C-alpha positions as CSV (number, residue, x, y, z in Angstrom):
1,M,-2.6,-7.9,20.7
2,E,-4.3,-5.3,18.3
3,P,-1.4,-2.8,16.8
4,D,-1.3,0.8,17.0
5,S,-2.9,2.8,13.9
6,N,0.0,4.8,12.5
7,V,-1.3,5.4,9.1
8,G,-4.0,8.2,8.8
9,G,-5.0,11.2,7.0
10,I,-3.0,12.3,3.6
11,D,-1.1,9.1,4.2
12,R,-4.1,6.7,4.1
13,L,-5.5,8.5,0.9
14,L,-1.8,8.4,-0.9
15,R,-1.7,4.7,-0.6
16,A,-4.9,4.0,-1.4
17,L,-4.3,5.8,-4.7
18,G,-1.0,4.3,-5.2
19,A,-2.6,0.8,-4.5
20,V,-5.1,1.6,-7.3
21,L,-2.4,2.8,-9.8
22,L,-0.2,-0.4,-9.3
23,S,-3.4,-2.6,-9.7
24,I,-3.7,-1.0,-13.0
25,V,0.1,-1.2,-13.6
26,A,0.0,-4.8,-13.0
27,V,-3.4,-5.8,-15.1
28,R,-1.9,-4.0,-17.9
29,A,1.4,-5.3,-17.9
30,L,0.0,-9.2,-17.0
31,I,-1.8,-8.7,-20.4
32,A,1.0,-7.5,-22.4
33,G,3.0,-10.3,-21.2
34,Q,5.1,-9.2,-18.4
35,R,4.8,-11.1,-15.8
36,S,7.9,-10.2,-13.5
37,K,6.6,-6.3,-13.6
38,G,2.7,-7.0,-13.0
39,L,3.7,-9.6,-10.2
40,L,6.2,-7.0,-8.6
41,A,3.1,-4.0,-9.0
42,G,0.5,-6.4,-8.1
43,I,2.8,-7.0,-5.2
44,G,2.9,-3.3,-4.0
45,A,-0.7,-3.1,-4.7
46,V,-1.8,-5.6,-2.2
47,G,1.1,-4.0,0.4
48,L,-0.2,-0.5,0.3
49,G,-4.2,-1.5,0.0
50,F,-3.3,-3.4,3.0
51,N,-1.8,-0.2,4.7
52,A,-4.6,1.8,3.7
53,T,-7.0,-0.5,4.9
54,T,-5.5,-1.6,8.3
55,C,-4.1,1.7,9.2
56,V,-1.3,-0.1,10.3
57,C,2.6,-0.2,8.7
58,G,5.4,-1.8,9.9
59,L,8.2,0.4,8.4
60,N,6.2,3.6,10.0
61,A,6.5,1.4,13.3
62,A,10.0,0.6,13.0
63,L,11.3,4.1,12.3
64,G,8.7,5.6,14.6
65,I,6.5,7.5,12.4
66,D,2.9,8.3,13.0
67,T,0.5,10.2,10.8
68,N,-2.3,9.3,12.7
69,E,-4.4,12.7,13.7
70,E,-5.6,10.8,16.9
């Protein structure tokens, strides 16, 4: 069973941008020796990247939010 897409348009673009920014923060934190900050930023980047790529967000589904234009 495939979940319905509930992320689209500007929301998807902002999630992708957030993933890129959090990836940069994660790498810079890890280089500076701040492992906790780097790990948390990396987890956030993976989560946002997953949402932007698959167009599915569990929190949106739980709250009944659908930003997909279709």
